[in-house]
PyMOL CGO cylinders between C-alpha atoms (Angstrom):
from pymol import cmd
from pymol.cgo import CYLINDER

trace = [
    CYLINDER, 151.82, 72.02, 71.91, 149.98, 75.35, 72.00, 0.3, 1, 1, 1, 1, 1, 1,
    CYLINDER, 149.98, 75.35, 72.00, 148.67, 76.22, 75.45, 0.3, 1, 1, 1, 1, 1, 1,
    CYLINDER, 148.67, 76.22, 75.45, 144.91, 76.59, 75.45, 0.3, 1, 1, 1, 1, 1, 1,
    CYLINDER, 144.91, 76.59, 75.45, 144.57, 78.48, 78.71, 0.3, 1, 1, 1, 1, 1, 1,
    CYLINDER, 144.57, 78.48, 78.71, 143.78, 81.77, 77.00, 0.3, 1, 1, 1, 1, 1, 1,
    CYLINDER, 143.78, 81.77, 77.00, 140.42, 80.55, 75.74, 0.3, 1, 1, 1, 1, 1, 1,
    CYLINDER, 140.42, 80.55, 75.74, 139.75, 77.92, 78.40, 0.3, 1, 1, 1, 1, 1, 1,
    CYLINDER, 139.75, 77.92, 78.40, 139.53, 80.70, 80.98, 0.3, 1, 1, 1, 1, 1, 1,
    CYLINDER, 139.53, 80.70, 80.98, 136.60, 82.20, 79.02, 0.3, 1, 1, 1, 1, 1, 1,
    CYLINDER, 136.60, 82.20, 79.02, 134.51, 79.03, 79.03, 0.3, 1, 1, 1, 1, 1, 1,
    CYLINDER, 134.51, 79.03, 79.03, 131.27, 78.95, 80.98, 0.3, 1, 1, 1, 1, 1, 1,
    CYLINDER, 131.27, 78.95, 80.98, 130.55, 76.43, 83.72, 0.3, 1, 1, 1, 1, 1, 1,
    CYLINDER, 130.55, 76.43, 83.72, 128.13, 74.65, 81.38, 0.3, 1, 1, 1, 1, 1, 1,
    CYLINDER, 128.13, 74.65, 81.38, 130.71, 74.43, 78.58, 0.3, 1, 1, 1, 1, 1, 1,
    CYLINDER, 130.71, 74.43, 78.58, 133.23, 72.98, 81.03, 0.3, 1, 1, 1, 1, 1, 1,
    CYLINDER, 133.23, 72.98, 81.03, 130.66, 70.39, 82.14, 0.3, 1, 1, 1, 1, 1, 1,
    CYLINDER, 130.66, 70.39, 82.14, 129.93, 69.45, 78.53, 0.3, 1, 1, 1, 1, 1, 1,
    CYLINDER, 129.93, 69.45, 78.53, 133.63, 68.97, 77.77, 0.3, 1, 1, 1, 1, 1, 1,
    CYLINDER, 133.63, 68.97, 77.77, 133.98, 66.61, 80.73, 0.3, 1, 1, 1, 1, 1, 1,
    CYLINDER, 133.98, 66.61, 80.73, 130.81, 64.83, 79.60, 0.3, 1, 1, 1, 1, 1, 1,
    CYLINDER, 130.81, 64.83, 79.60, 132.26, 64.25, 76.11, 0.3, 1, 1, 1, 1, 1, 1,
    CYLINDER, 132.26, 64.25, 76.11, 135.30, 62.49, 77.57, 0.3, 1, 1, 1, 1, 1, 1,
    CYLINDER, 135.30, 62.49, 77.57, 133.43, 60.63, 80.32, 0.3, 1, 1, 1, 1, 1, 1,
    CYLINDER, 133.43, 60.63, 80.32, 130.98, 59.14, 77.82, 0.3, 1, 1, 1, 1, 1, 1,
    CYLINDER, 130.98, 59.14, 77.82, 133.75, 57.15, 76.14, 0.3, 1, 1, 1, 1, 1, 1,
    CYLINDER, 133.75, 57.15, 76.14, 136.12, 56.58, 79.07, 0.3, 1, 1, 1, 1, 1, 1,
    CYLINDER, 136.12, 56.58, 79.07, 134.00, 56.29, 82.15, 0.3, 1, 1, 1, 1, 1, 1,
    CYLINDER, 134.00, 56.29, 82.15, 134.37, 58.33, 85.32, 0.3, 1, 1, 1, 1, 1, 1,
    CYLINDER, 134.37, 58.33, 85.32, 137.23, 56.40, 86.92, 0.3, 1, 1, 1, 1, 1, 1,
    CYLINDER, 137.23, 56.40, 86.92, 139.50, 56.36, 83.85, 0.3, 1, 1, 1, 1, 1, 1,
    CYLINDER, 139.50, 56.36, 83.85, 138.81, 60.02, 83.11, 0.3, 1, 1, 1, 1, 1, 1,
    CYLINDER, 138.81, 60.02, 83.11, 139.59, 60.94, 86.71, 0.3, 1, 1, 1, 1, 1, 1,
    CYLINDER, 139.59, 60.94, 86.71, 142.95, 59.16, 86.39, 0.3, 1, 1, 1, 1, 1, 1,
    CYLINDER, 142.95, 59.16, 86.39, 143.74, 61.01, 83.16, 0.3, 1, 1, 1, 1, 1, 1,
    CYLINDER, 143.74, 61.01, 83.16, 142.80, 64.38, 84.65, 0.3, 1, 1, 1, 1, 1, 1,
    CYLINDER, 142.80, 64.38, 84.65, 144.54, 63.83, 87.97, 0.3, 1, 1, 1, 1, 1, 1,
    CYLINDER, 144.54, 63.83, 87.97, 141.38, 64.26, 90.02, 0.3, 1, 1, 1, 1, 1, 1,
    CYLINDER, 141.38, 64.26, 90.02, 139.19, 61.92, 92.03, 0.3, 1, 1, 1, 1, 1, 1,
    CYLINDER, 139.19, 61.92, 92.03, 136.24, 60.04, 90.54, 0.3, 1, 1, 1, 1, 1, 1,
    CYLINDER, 136.24, 60.04, 90.54, 134.07, 61.99, 92.99, 0.3, 1, 1, 1, 1, 1, 1,
    CYLINDER, 134.07, 61.99, 92.99, 135.30, 65.24, 91.45, 0.3, 1, 1, 1, 1, 1, 1,
    CYLINDER, 135.30, 65.24, 91.45, 134.42, 64.05, 87.94, 0.3, 1, 1, 1, 1, 1, 1,
    CYLINDER, 134.42, 64.05, 87.94, 130.96, 63.00, 89.17, 0.3, 1, 1, 1, 1, 1, 1,
    CYLINDER, 130.96, 63.00, 89.17, 130.47, 66.46, 90.67, 0.3, 1, 1, 1, 1, 1, 1,
    CYLINDER, 130.47, 66.46, 90.67, 131.54, 68.10, 87.39, 0.3, 1, 1, 1, 1, 1, 1,
    CYLINDER, 131.54, 68.10, 87.39, 129.04, 65.97, 85.47, 0.3, 1, 1, 1, 1, 1, 1,
    CYLINDER, 129.04, 65.97, 85.47, 126.19, 66.81, 87.84, 0.3, 1, 1, 1, 1, 1, 1,
    CYLINDER, 126.19, 66.81, 87.84, 127.07, 70.51, 87.78, 0.3, 1, 1, 1, 1, 1, 1,
    CYLINDER, 127.07, 70.51, 87.78, 127.72, 70.61, 91.52, 0.3, 1, 1, 1, 1, 1, 1,
    CYLINDER, 127.72, 70.61, 91.52, 131.15, 72.12, 90.89, 0.3, 1, 1, 1, 1, 1, 1,
    CYLINDER, 131.15, 72.12, 90.89, 133.13, 72.96, 87.79, 0.3, 1, 1, 1, 1, 1, 1,
    CYLINDER, 133.13, 72.96, 87.79, 136.60, 71.94, 86.67, 0.3, 1, 1, 1, 1, 1, 1,
    CYLINDER, 136.60, 71.94, 86.67, 139.47, 74.41, 86.87, 0.3, 1, 1, 1, 1, 1, 1,
    CYLINDER, 139.47, 74.41, 86.87, 141.17, 75.82, 83.79, 0.3, 1, 1, 1, 1, 1, 1,
    CYLINDER, 141.17, 75.82, 83.79, 143.99, 73.31, 84.23, 0.3, 1, 1, 1, 1, 1, 1,
    CYLINDER, 143.99, 73.31, 84.23, 141.60, 70.33, 84.46, 0.3, 1, 1, 1, 1, 1, 1,
    CYLINDER, 141.60, 70.33, 84.46, 139.76, 71.47, 81.32, 0.3, 1, 1, 1, 1, 1, 1,
    CYLINDER, 139.76, 71.47, 81.32, 143.10, 71.98, 79.61, 0.3, 1, 1, 1, 1, 1, 1,
    CYLINDER, 143.10, 71.98, 79.61, 144.10, 68.39, 80.50, 0.3, 1, 1, 1, 1, 1, 1,
    CYLINDER, 144.10, 68.39, 80.50, 140.75, 67.16, 79.18, 0.3, 1, 1, 1, 1, 1, 1,
    CYLINDER, 140.75, 67.16, 79.18, 141.28, 68.94, 75.87, 0.3, 1, 1, 1, 1, 1, 1,
    CYLINDER, 141.28, 68.94, 75.87, 144.82, 67.59, 75.59, 0.3, 1, 1, 1, 1, 1, 1,
    CYLINDER, 144.82, 67.59, 75.59, 143.58, 64.03, 76.29, 0.3, 1, 1, 1, 1, 1, 1,
    CYLINDER, 143.58, 64.03, 76.29, 140.79, 64.16, 73.70, 0.3, 1, 1, 1, 1, 1, 1,
    CYLINDER, 140.79, 64.16, 73.70, 140.79, 61.84, 70.72, 0.3, 1, 1, 1, 1, 1, 1,
    CYLINDER, 140.79, 61.84, 70.72, 140.24, 63.42, 67.31, 0.3, 1, 1, 1, 1, 1, 1,
    CYLINDER, 140.24, 63.42, 67.31, 136.52, 62.63, 67.49, 0.3, 1, 1, 1, 1, 1, 1,
    CYLINDER, 136.52, 62.63, 67.49, 136.25, 64.09, 70.99, 0.3, 1, 1, 1, 1, 1, 1,
    CYLINDER, 136.25, 64.09, 70.99, 138.27, 67.12, 69.92, 0.3, 1, 1, 1, 1, 1, 1,
    CYLINDER, 138.27, 67.12, 69.92, 135.71, 67.78, 67.18, 0.3, 1, 1, 1, 1, 1, 1,
    CYLINDER, 135.71, 67.78, 67.18, 132.87, 67.72, 69.72, 0.3, 1, 1, 1, 1, 1, 1,
    CYLINDER, 132.87, 67.72, 69.72, 134.85, 69.92, 72.11, 0.3, 1, 1, 1, 1, 1, 1,
    CYLINDER, 134.85, 69.92, 72.11, 135.59, 72.34, 69.27, 0.3, 1, 1, 1, 1, 1, 1,
    CYLINDER, 135.59, 72.34, 69.27, 131.86, 72.75, 68.66, 0.3, 1, 1, 1, 1, 1, 1,
    CYLINDER, 131.86, 72.75, 68.66, 131.26, 73.46, 72.35, 0.3, 1, 1, 1, 1, 1, 1,
    CYLINDER, 131.26, 73.46, 72.35, 134.08, 76.01, 72.55, 0.3, 1, 1, 1, 1, 1, 1,
    CYLINDER, 134.08, 76.01, 72.55, 133.13, 77.69, 69.27, 0.3, 1, 1, 1, 1, 1, 1,
    CYLINDER, 133.13, 77.69, 69.27, 129.53, 78.13, 70.39, 0.3, 1, 1, 1, 1, 1, 1,
    CYLINDER, 129.53, 78.13, 70.39, 130.56, 79.82, 73.64, 0.3, 1, 1, 1, 1, 1, 1,
    CYLINDER, 130.56, 79.82, 73.64, 133.22, 82.06, 72.11, 0.3, 1, 1, 1, 1, 1, 1,
    CYLINDER, 133.22, 82.06, 72.11, 131.17, 83.12, 69.09, 0.3, 1, 1, 1, 1, 1, 1,
    CYLINDER, 131.17, 83.12, 69.09, 128.15, 83.89, 71.24, 0.3, 1, 1, 1, 1, 1, 1,
    CYLINDER, 128.15, 83.89, 71.24, 130.33, 86.00, 73.53, 0.3, 1, 1, 1, 1, 1, 1,
    CYLINDER, 130.33, 86.00, 73.53, 131.93, 87.91, 70.65, 0.3, 1, 1, 1, 1, 1, 1,
    CYLINDER, 131.93, 87.91, 70.65, 128.53, 88.49, 69.05, 0.3, 1, 1, 1, 1, 1, 1,
    CYLINDER, 128.53, 88.49, 69.05, 127.08, 89.79, 72.33, 0.3, 1, 1, 1, 1, 1, 1,
    CYLINDER, 127.08, 89.79, 72.33, 130.09, 92.07, 72.87, 0.3, 1, 1, 1, 1, 1, 1,
    CYLINDER, 130.09, 92.07, 72.87, 129.99, 93.49, 69.34, 0.3, 1, 1, 1, 1, 1, 1,
    CYLINDER, 129.99, 93.49, 69.34, 126.24, 94.14, 69.55, 0.3, 1, 1, 1, 1, 1, 1,
    CYLINDER, 126.24, 94.14, 69.55, 126.62, 95.85, 72.93, 0.3, 1, 1, 1, 1, 1, 1,
    CYLINDER, 126.62, 95.85, 72.93, 129.59, 97.97, 71.87, 0.3, 1, 1, 1, 1, 1, 1,
    CYLINDER, 129.59, 97.97, 71.87, 127.83, 99.15, 68.71, 0.3, 1, 1, 1, 1, 1, 1,
    CYLINDER, 127.83, 99.15, 68.71, 124.65, 99.98, 70.66, 0.3, 1, 1, 1, 1, 1, 1,
    CYLINDER, 124.65, 99.98, 70.66, 126.71, 101.99, 73.17, 0.3, 1, 1, 1, 1, 1, 1,
    CYLINDER, 126.71, 101.99, 73.17, 128.76, 103.66, 70.43, 0.3, 1, 1, 1, 1, 1, 1,
    CYLINDER, 128.76, 103.66, 70.43, 132.01, 102.35, 71.86, 0.3, 1, 1, 1, 1, 1, 1,
    CYLINDER, 132.01, 102.35, 71.86, 132.96, 99.83, 69.17, 0.3, 1, 1, 1, 1, 1, 1,
    CYLINDER, 132.96, 99.83, 69.17, 136.72, 99.69, 68.88, 0.3, 1, 1, 1, 1, 1, 1,
    CYLINDER, 136.72, 99.69, 68.88, 137.76, 99.28, 65.25, 0.3, 1, 1, 1, 1, 1, 1,
    CYLINDER, 137.76, 99.28, 65.25, 140.62, 97.06, 66.45, 0.3, 1, 1, 1, 1, 1, 1,
    CYLINDER, 140.62, 97.06, 66.45, 138.02, 94.38, 67.21, 0.3, 1, 1, 1, 1, 1, 1,
    CYLINDER, 138.02, 94.38, 67.21, 136.87, 94.43, 63.60, 0.3, 1, 1, 1, 1, 1, 1,
    CYLINDER, 136.87, 94.43, 63.60, 140.47, 94.33, 62.36, 0.3, 1, 1, 1, 1, 1, 1,
    CYLINDER, 140.47, 94.33, 62.36, 141.30, 91.39, 64.63, 0.3, 1, 1, 1, 1, 1, 1,
    CYLINDER, 141.30, 91.39, 64.63, 138.20, 89.47, 63.53, 0.3, 1, 1, 1, 1, 1, 1,
    CYLINDER, 138.20, 89.47, 63.53, 139.24, 90.03, 59.90, 0.3, 1, 1, 1, 1, 1, 1,
    CYLINDER, 139.24, 90.03, 59.90, 142.74, 88.71, 60.69, 0.3, 1, 1, 1, 1, 1, 1,
    CYLINDER, 142.74, 88.71, 60.69, 141.27, 85.64, 62.36, 0.3, 1, 1, 1, 1, 1, 1,
    CYLINDER, 141.27, 85.64, 62.36, 138.96, 85.00, 59.39, 0.3, 1, 1, 1, 1, 1, 1,
    CYLINDER, 138.96, 85.00, 59.39, 141.93, 85.31, 57.01, 0.3, 1, 1, 1, 1, 1, 1,
    CYLINDER, 141.93, 85.31, 57.01, 143.96, 82.86, 59.12, 0.3, 1, 1, 1, 1, 1, 1,
    CYLINDER, 143.96, 82.86, 59.12, 141.14, 80.36, 58.82, 0.3, 1, 1, 1, 1, 1, 1,
    CYLINDER, 141.14, 80.36, 58.82, 141.02, 80.88, 55.05, 0.3, 1, 1, 1, 1, 1, 1,
    CYLINDER, 141.02, 80.88, 55.05, 137.63, 82.54, 55.17, 0.3, 1, 1, 1, 1, 1, 1,
    CYLINDER, 137.63, 82.54, 55.17, 136.58, 85.49, 53.06, 0.3, 1, 1, 1, 1, 1, 1,
    CYLINDER, 136.58, 85.49, 53.06, 137.32, 88.81, 54.71, 0.3, 1, 1, 1, 1, 1, 1,
    CYLINDER, 137.32, 88.81, 54.71, 134.59, 90.76, 56.40, 0.3, 1, 1, 1, 1, 1, 1,
    CYLINDER, 134.59, 90.76, 56.40, 132.79, 93.28, 54.23, 0.3, 1, 1, 1, 1, 1, 1,
    CYLINDER, 132.79, 93.28, 54.23, 134.75, 96.42, 53.37, 0.3, 1, 1, 1, 1, 1, 1,
    CYLINDER, 134.75, 96.42, 53.37, 131.54, 98.46, 53.74, 0.3, 1, 1, 1, 1, 1, 1,
    CYLINDER, 131.54, 98.46, 53.74, 131.28, 97.38, 57.37, 0.3, 1, 1, 1, 1, 1, 1,
    CYLINDER, 131.28, 97.38, 57.37, 134.95, 98.23, 57.90, 0.3, 1, 1, 1, 1, 1, 1,
    CYLINDER, 134.95, 98.23, 57.90, 134.32, 101.75, 56.60, 0.3, 1, 1, 1, 1, 1, 1,
    CYLINDER, 134.32, 101.75, 56.60, 131.32, 102.10, 58.92, 0.3, 1, 1, 1, 1, 1, 1,
    CYLINDER, 131.32, 102.10, 58.92, 133.36, 101.01, 61.91, 0.3, 1, 1, 1, 1, 1, 1,
    CYLINDER, 133.36, 101.01, 61.91, 136.22, 103.32, 60.99, 0.3, 1, 1, 1, 1, 1, 1,
    CYLINDER, 136.22, 103.32, 60.99, 133.80, 106.22, 61.50, 0.3, 1, 1, 1, 1, 1, 1,
    CYLINDER, 133.80, 106.22, 61.50, 133.03, 105.04, 65.05, 0.3, 1, 1, 1, 1, 1, 1,
    CYLINDER, 133.03, 105.04, 65.05, 134.90, 107.03, 67.67, 0.3, 1, 1, 1, 1, 1, 1,
    CYLINDER, 134.90, 107.03, 67.67, 137.36, 104.97, 69.70, 0.3, 1, 1, 1, 1, 1, 1,
]
cmd.load_cgo(trace, "trace")
């Protein structure tokens, strides 16, 4: 199984809470705590936002998710990551520090997902940006 740590580390405290909430809603606090290897009190604190789960706990939660839960978790993760990438791209363009490698990597990711490639006009614009 592919390790998810690389993106889990980027998740906000709120996204982590929502992931735990998705699983707790169908399992209950005690069962979820057993699956995650934490105490029920810890799960309750995650749900109330008093503390947040570690990367490893979130990773265990993602691994334990059913297909329906995985779909909900995917939406949570996608929202956080896409918002972050969008903010970064906007900032880097405004500052004139956009690295064309970011554009290339986004195009590769889109191709992997079977999506149409990003516009060639935009690629040409970014190629003119100093890196």
